KEVOSE-883344 format. One record per residue (C-alpha): x, y negated, z negated. Coordinates in steps of 0.25 Angstrom, whole numbers, always signed. Layout:
BEGIN
      xx      yy      zz
       X       Y       Z
...
***
This chain:
BEGIN
      xx      yy      zz
    +178     -43     +23
    +173     -54     +31
    +180     -64     +39
    +179     -64     +54
    +191     -56     +60
    +201     -64     +69
    +196     -66     +83
    +202     -72     +96
    +197     -86     +90
    +205     -85     +77
    +219     -91     +78
    +231     -85     +74
    +227     -70     +72
    +239     -61     +71
    +245     -56     +84
    +248     -41     +86
    +260     -46     +94
    +274     -46     +86
    +278     -58     +94
    +290     -66     +89
    +296     -79     +93
    +306     -71    +102
    +295     -63    +108
    +288     -75    +112
    +301     -81    +118
    +302     -68    +127
    +288     -67    +131
    +287     -82    +135
    +290     -87    +148
    +305     -93    +149
    +301    -107    +147
    +293    -104    +134
    +304     -95    +129
    +314    -106    +131
    +305    -115    +123
    +303    -105    +112
    +318    -102    +110
    +320    -117    +110
    +310    -118     +98
    +316    -107     +89
    +322    -117     +80
    +308    -124     +79
    +302    -111     +76
    +312    -107     +66
    +310    -120     +58
    +295    -118     +59
    +296    -104     +53
    +305    -109     +42
    +294    -119     +38
    +284    -108     +39
    +292     -99     +30
    +292    -110     +20
    +277    -112     +21
    +275     -97     +20
    +282     -97      +7
    +273    -108      +2
    +261    -101      +7
    +265     -88      +0
    +267     -96     -13
    +253    -101     -12
    +247     -88      -9
    +255     -78     -16
    +243     -72     -24
    +234     -71     -12
    +229     -57      -8
    +237     -50     -19
    +234     -38     -27
    +239     -35     -41
    +252     -30     -34
    +254     -44     -29
    +256     -41     -14
    +249     -52      -5
    +242     -52      +8
    +251     -61     +17
    +242     -60     +29
    +232     -68     +21
    +242     -79     +17
    +246     -82     +32
    +232     -81     +36
    +228     -93     +27
    +238    -102     +33
    +235    -102     +48
    +233    -117     +48
    +247    -119     +42
    +253    -110     +52
    +245    -115     +64
    +252    -128     +62
    +265    -121     +65
    +259    -115     +78
    +255    -129     +82
    +269    -134     +79
    +276    -123     +87
    +266    -125     +99
    +269    -140     +99
    +283    -137    +102
    +280    -128    +114
    +280    -115    +108
    +270    -104    +113
    +262    -103    +100
    +248    -105     +95
    +239    -107     +83
    +225    -105     +89
    +219     -98    +100
    +216    -111    +108
    +232    -112    +110
    +231     -99    +118
    +227     -97    +133
    +213     -91    +136
    +212     -77    +132
    +223     -78    +121
    +223     -79    +106
    +233     -85     +96
    +240     -74     +89
    +247     -77     +76
    +262     -73     +75
    +260     -70     +61
    +273     -62     +59
    +281     -73     +66
    +275     -86     +64
    +263     -85     +55
    +252     -94     +60
    +258     -96     +74
    +252     -88     +86
    +254     -85    +100
    +244     -83    +111
    +240     -68    +114
    +229     -61    +121
    +225     -55    +108
    +230     -55     +93
    +220     -44     +88
    +209     -35     +93
    +199     -46     +89
    +204     -54    +101
    +202     -43    +110
    +188     -38    +106
    +180     -51    +111
    +187     -49    +125
    +181     -35    +128
    +170     -35    +138
    +161     -22    +139
    +171     -11    +144
    +167      +0    +153
    +163     +14    +148
    +175     +20    +141
    +182      +7    +138
    +183      -3    +127
    +190     -15    +132
    +203     -20    +126
    +200     -23    +111
    +214     -21    +105
    +225     -32    +104
    +238     -24    +108
    +251     -32    +109
    +242     -45    +110
    +234     -40    +122
    +220     -34    +121
    +221     -19    +125
    +211      -7    +125
    +220      +2    +117
    +233      +2    +110
    +241      +0    +123
    +248     -11    +129
    +244     -11    +143
    +255     -21    +147
    +267     -14    +141
    +261      +0    +143
    +263      +3    +128
    +253     +13    +123
    +249     +20    +111
    +245     +35    +108
    +233     +39    +115
    +221     +46    +108
    +222     +61    +111
    +212     +69    +118
    +208     +77    +105
    +205     +64     +98
    +210     +52     +90
    +221     +55     +80
    +217     +50     +67
    +225     +51     +53
    +220     +52     +39
    +225     +57     +26
    +218     +68     +18
    +214     +66      +3
    +210     +81      +2
    +223     +87      +8
    +235     +79      +2
    +229     +66      -5
    +231     +58      +8
    +246     +59      +9
    +246     +62     +24
    +238     +57     +36
    +231     +69     +43
    +226     +69     +58
    +213     +71     +64
    +208     +69     +78
    +195     +61     +82
    +190     +67     +95
    +180     +60    +104
    +168     +68    +107
    +156     +65    +117
    +144     +68    +109
    +134     +67    +121
    +134     +63    +135
    +121     +56    +133
    +119     +43    +127
    +114     +47    +113
    +121     +43    +100
    +131     +52     +92
    +125     +46     +79
    +113     +38     +76
    +106     +33     +64
     +94     +24     +59
     +94     +16     +46
     +80     +13     +41
     +80      +1     +31
     +68      -3     +24
     +71     -17     +19
     +58     -17     +10
     +64      -5      +2
     +77     -11      -3
     +83     -16     -17
     +74     -26     -24
     +84     -38     -21
     +86     -34      -6
     +84     -48      +1
     +73     -42     +11
     +68     -57     +13
     +82     -59     +20
     +79     -49     +31
     +72     -56     +43
     +69     -52     +58
     +64     -60     +70
     +61     -47     +78
     +74     -47     +86
     +84     -48     +74
     +85     -44     +59
     +93     -52     +49
     +98     -44     +37
    +105     -50     +25
    +119     -46     +24
    +126     -39     +13
    +113     -34      +7
    +112     -19      +5
    +100     -11      +8
     +96      +4     +10
     +93     +11     +22
     +88     +25     +26
     +96     +31     +37
     +96     +43     +47
    +108     +46     +55
    +113     +57     +64
    +127     +61     +69
    +123     +69     +81
    +138     +74     +84
    +137     +81     +71
    +122     +84     +70
    +122     +77     +57
    +109     +70     +53
    +107     +63     +40
     +98     +52     +32
    +100     +44     +20
    +101     +30     +14
    +111     +19     +18
    +114      +7     +10
    +119      -4     +19
    +124     -19     +19
    +124     -27     +32
    +133     -39     +35
    +141     -47     +45
    +153     -40     +51
    +163     -47     +60
    +174     -37     +58
    +174     -22     +59
    +184     -11     +60
    +176      -3     +69
    +168     -13     +78
    +175     -24     +87
    +163     -33     +87
    +156     -32     +73
    +145     -42     +69
    +137     -36     +58
    +138     -23     +50
    +133     -15     +38
    +139      -6     +28
    +132      +5     +22
    +133     +17     +13
    +125     +30     +17
    +119     +41      +8
    +115     +53     +15
    +101     +60     +11
     +99     +70     +21
    +109     +77     +30
    +109     +87     +41
    +122     +91     +47
    +135     +99     +44
    +142     +98     +31
    +156    +101     +27
    +158    +115     +20
    +169    +109     +12
    +167     +95      +7
    +178     +85      +5
    +168     +78      -4
    +167     +91     -13
    +182     +93     -14
    +184     +78     -17
    +174     +79     -28
    +182     +90     -35
    +195     +82     -34
    +188     +70     -39
    +182     +77     -52
    +196     +84     -54
    +204     +70     -53
    +194     +63     -62
    +196     +73     -73
    +211     +73     -71
    +215     +59     -68
    +213     +45     -74
    +211     +34     -64
    +224     +27     -61
    +222     +14     -53
    +237     +12     -50
    +239     +25     -44
    +226     +24     -36
    +230     +10     -30
    +244     +15     -26
    +238     +27     -19
    +226     +20     -13
    +234      +8      -8
    +244     +17      -1
    +233     +24      +6
    +226     +11     +11
    +240      +6     +15
    +243     +19     +23
    +230     +19     +30
    +231      +4     +33
    +245      +5     +39
    +241     +17     +48
    +228     +11     +53
    +222     +24     +48
    +208     +18     +47
    +209     +10     +60
    +213     +23     +67
    +201     +31     +61
    +192     +20     +67
    +199     +20     +81
    +197     +35     +82
    +183     +34     +78
    +178     +23     +87
    +174     +25    +102
    +178     +11    +108
    +172     +14    +122
    +158     +19    +116
    +158      +7    +107
    +158      -2    +120
    +147      +7    +126
    +139      +4    +114
    +142     -11    +115
    +138     -10    +130
    +125      -4    +126
    +122     -14    +115
    +126     -26    +124
    +116     -21    +135
    +105     -25    +125
    +101     -40    +125
     +93     -49    +116
     +81     -46    +123
     +82     -31    +120
     +81     -34    +105
     +70     -25     +99
     +69     -15    +110
     +76      -3    +102
     +69      +3     +90
     +65     +17     +84
     +54     +18     +95
     +64     +18    +106
     +73     +29    +100
     +68     +43     +94
     +81     +44     +87
     +79     +31     +80
     +65     +34     +76
     +70     +48     +70
     +81     +42     +62
     +71     +32     +57
     +62     +42     +51
     +74     +49     +44
     +80     +36     +39
     +66     +33     +32
     +65     +47     +27
     +79     +45     +20
     +73     +33     +12
     +62     +42      +7
     +72     +53      +3
     +81     +42      -4
     +69     +39     -13
     +67     +54     -17
     +75     +57     -30
     +73     +72     -28
     +80     +72     -14
     +93     +80     -14
    +103     +74      -4
    +109     +85      +6
    +122     +78      +7
    +128     +68      -3
    +135     +59      +7
    +137     +44      +8
    +143     +36     +19
    +149     +22     +20
    +147     +15     +34
    +149      +2     +41
    +141      -2     +53
    +146     -13     +62
    +136     -20     +72
    +143     -27     +83
    +140     -41     +89
    +130     -40    +101
    +121     -48    +110
    +108     -47    +103
    +111     -55     +90
    +118     -47     +80
    +123     -57     +70
    +125     -61     +55
    +124     -73     +46
    +129     -76     +32
    +117     -69     +27
    +112     -59     +37
    +115     -50     +48
    +106     -52     +61
    +103     -39     +69
     +96     -38     +82
     +85     -28     +82
     +81     -18     +93
     +94     -19    +101
    +107     -10     +99
    +119     -16     +91
    +133     -10     +92
    +136      -4     +79
    +149      +3     +74
    +149     +13     +61
    +159     +17     +51
    +156     +28     +42
    +162     +35     +30
    +158     +48     +23
    +167     +51     +11
    +160     +63      +5
    +157     +74      +6
    +162     +74     +20
    +173     +63     +24
    +173     +55     +37
    +174     +42     +44
    +164     +39     +55
    +164     +28     +66
    +154     +25     +77
    +148     +15     +86
    +134     +14     +92
    +122      +4     +92
    +112      +1     +81
     +98      -4     +84
     +90     -12     +73
     +75     -12     +71
     +68     -20     +60
     +53     -20     +56
     +50     -33     +50
     +37     -28     +44
     +42     -16     +37
     +56     -22     +35
     +63     -10     +40
     +76     -10     +48
     +80      +1     +56
     +94      +3     +63
     +97     +14     +73
    +111     +17     +76
    +116     +25     +88
    +131     +29     +88
    +138     +33    +101
    +152     +35     +96
    +154     +40     +82
    +166     +47     +75
    +169     +54     +63
    +182     +57     +56
    +185     +66     +45
    +198     +61     +40
    +201     +71     +29
    +206     +82     +38
    +204     +92     +27
    +189     +89     +29
    +186     +87     +44
    +171     +88     +42
    +161     +99     +46
    +162     +98     +61
    +171    +103     +71
    +173     +89     +77
    +169     +81     +65
    +180     +71     +67
    +177     +65     +81
    +171     +53     +89
    +158     +56     +96
    +153     +48    +107
    +141     +47    +116
    +136     +38    +127
    +129     +25    +123
    +119     +25    +135
    +117     +30    +149
    +126     +25    +160
    +141     +24    +165
    +143     +12    +155
    +141     +22    +144
    +149     +34    +149
    +159     +41    +139
    +172     +46    +145
    +177     +57    +135
    +190     +58    +143
    +193     +43    +139
    +197     +40    +125
    +188     +29    +119
    +196     +25    +107
    +207     +16    +105
    +221     +20    +100
    +226      +8     +92
    +227     +16     +79
    +230     +30     +85
    +241     +37     +78
    +244     +51     +84
    +254     +55     +74
    +252     +57     +59
    +255     +45     +51
    +268     +48     +42
    +267     +50     +27
    +273     +38     +22
    +273     +31      +8
    +260     +24     +10
    +253     +37     +13
    +259     +46      +2
    +251     +43     -11
    +259     +41     -24
    +248     +49     -32
    +238     +59     -29
    +224     +54     -26
    +213     +53     -37
    +201     +59     -31
    +192     +55     -43
    +192     +40     -37
    +177     +39     -34
    +174     +48     -46
    +178     +37     -56
    +170     +25     -61
    +173     +12     -54
    +177      +6     -67
    +189     +15     -67
    +194     +14     -52
    +190      +0     -48
    +201     -11     -51
    +194     -23     -56
    +204     -32     -50
    +201     -26     -36
    +186     -26     -39
    +186     -41     -42
    +197     -45     -33
    +195     -54     -21
    +200     -44     -11
    +186     -40      -8
    +184     -54      -1
    +197     -53      +7
    +195     -40     +16
    +197     -48     +29
    +203     -46     +42
    +215     -55     +43
    +219     -62     +56
    +227     -53     +65
    +222     -40     +59
    +214     -30     +68
    +206     -24     +57
    +203     -25     +42
    +214     -14     +39
    +225     -23     +45
    +221     -33     +35
    +220     -24     +23
    +233     -18     +26
    +240     -32     +24
    +234     -35     +11
    +237     -29      -3
    +224     -35      -8
    +216     -28      +2
    +223     -15      +1
    +220     -15     -13
    +205     -18     -10
    +205      -6      -1
    +212      +4     -10
    +207      -1     -24
    +194      -9     -20
    +187      +3     -15
    +187      +8     -30
    +178      -4     -33
    +168      +1     -23
    +164     +15     -29
    +149     +15     -24
    +152     +11     -10
    +164     +22      -9
    +156     +33     -17
    +152     +45      -9
    +138     +51     -12
    +144     +65     -13
    +150     +61     -26
    +160     +52     -33
    +174     +58     -29
    +169     +65     -17
    +179     +57      -9
    +191     +48     -12
    +200     +37      -5
    +206     +39      +8
    +204     +34     +23
    +189     +35     +23
    +187     +28     +10
    +198     +17     +13
    +193     +15     +27
    +178     +13     +23
    +182      +4     +12
    +191      -5     +20
    +181      -6     +31
    +170     -10     +22
    +179     -21     +15
    +183     -26     +29
    +170     -28     +35
    +161     -34     +24
    +161     -49     +22
    +171     -54     +11
    +160     -58      +1
    +153     -45      +2
    +164     -35      +2
    +164     -33     -13
    +149     -34     -14
    +147     -23      -5
    +160     -14      -8
    +157     -14     -23
    +142     -14     -22
    +134      -5     -31
    +123      -2     -21
    +129      +7     -11
    +124     +20     -18
    +111     +15     -24
    +101     +19     -13
     +97     +31     -22
     +94     +22     -34
     +86     +12     -25
     +77     +22     -18
     +75     +30     -31
     +73     +19     -40
     +85     +22     -49
     +94     +13     -57
    +104      +9     -47
    +116     +11     -57
    +113     +26     -55
    +118     +26     -41
    +128     +15     -43
    +135     +22     -54
    +139     +34     -45
    +149     +25     -39
    +153     +16     -50
    +155     +28     -60
    +161     +38     -50
    +150     +48     -52
***
């Protein structure tokens, strides 16, 4: 992806309201209602003309957004004809009807929402059409609150409630957020199984639950890395976008007493839309490779069990693309329909702590730039030493890794008052001041979990040595082990851990008050419907086969890579994916054309294809600018850190993913 998502300044975004002509008549004052009824004949004539026009549109665009199955994405068809339809709105308005075609037709504080299901391209004025209209209106909430970010019944609300009508949805239980996920290991993902995500106070003191340092030596990168494009004026650094580089890292998850170091390969870019952050500006995507690890490990590894299944299936079965596509599409559709991934995100993000992070970040002004650095934090300095050491270890061909673990992450940096920005060629990052940053983390093997968190990151750059350091302090972070057969090595492994961001009442955490929303909360088990029950058993040898066998050339070379965009009226990228067969194919089958990005260091076949893999892949596709989606997703460099640091032929590292070994 990258198109900018709909905002309050974008006309004709789809309304959540299901208003009809009759509803408008009932809700209007008597004079307006009389006028409306008097114009039914006029509207009927217009609708008839529009129907004829729509047939012409469909005839011209019947091939758009289709897969080999020939099913089109109709949302895109109507999206391309807003100008044609806005003439209809102008015509209706000219005859005294309460419609609009742009925000300027509405009163202050209202936006024009498209009546897509009734009269495409014609709108009515509402307080909000989507959540994107509510985000900009939130002013810093007090401790424990998060404003009104959700558009419910065309009004901005703090939760899935309609304050005016008194309608409410199920509440989050005291023992945690109820989430649901299938289990590949129990029944081949035929049934949704429940797990709870409790909220736990890690500390009463303002210390991070998790912290990390990246140590990037720009002098020690691949030969064609454009180091000359990196510049700094002392207060900001400019880094070229979508150019990969390697970094040493050191991180600690204090709630689990886990500490590790390793190498991260990362790419920075612009980021105007995020599934986890409401105000994203820039981001980076990265793949981690653990070198040293201190912490508890699972006694029974999901990765080991899957490796056994993978070897068996590879010997017993030939690859069948049609069976794979049928099964995979059904899975993606099931998760999309049930908002399974959105619910995981909702249960893992602490909204009130997110606003405490923003309060802390916004208290730092431009004149504070440069004040924070390793000399101001002993934890930062300690992690820096370990991250530098990780680079040394990576160069040692005799070093034996303690835990063959890799991770896929996304980091989202939010807009702030100290100059975080981007251009067509660079990200621009302020130095020495905190920046709000959200994290999404996936580990597929040997353990299997999703992590989500929010904290703040401080950047420091030494112009002389060309070394960049980033120190990340997280005060709300969750971990979810969605395969209930493998709940992780901890008694409370699946949980959301929080800690105060700073001293003072503005940063108090009230554990008796829930700090997560309930928009996607489903307290009862989803039913086992047609879309859930696979037509065939899973092939666990998926990632243990060469790319040439599992990657469909039509998918690999298709233009869908450049169309993973948020459509007007959609709240998140999964809404858009669920409406397009082309994008559903891209999620279900396109992943098979990105075996290096998806490969786990634990071994080819140590995981397969379920909620975690689908979630990270769709998230990745939806948040990278269109022209770079395929370049990053199908890139060969995600695993070449070892070959780079040890001066080996890069094909040795790349072939592990390309050949499924």
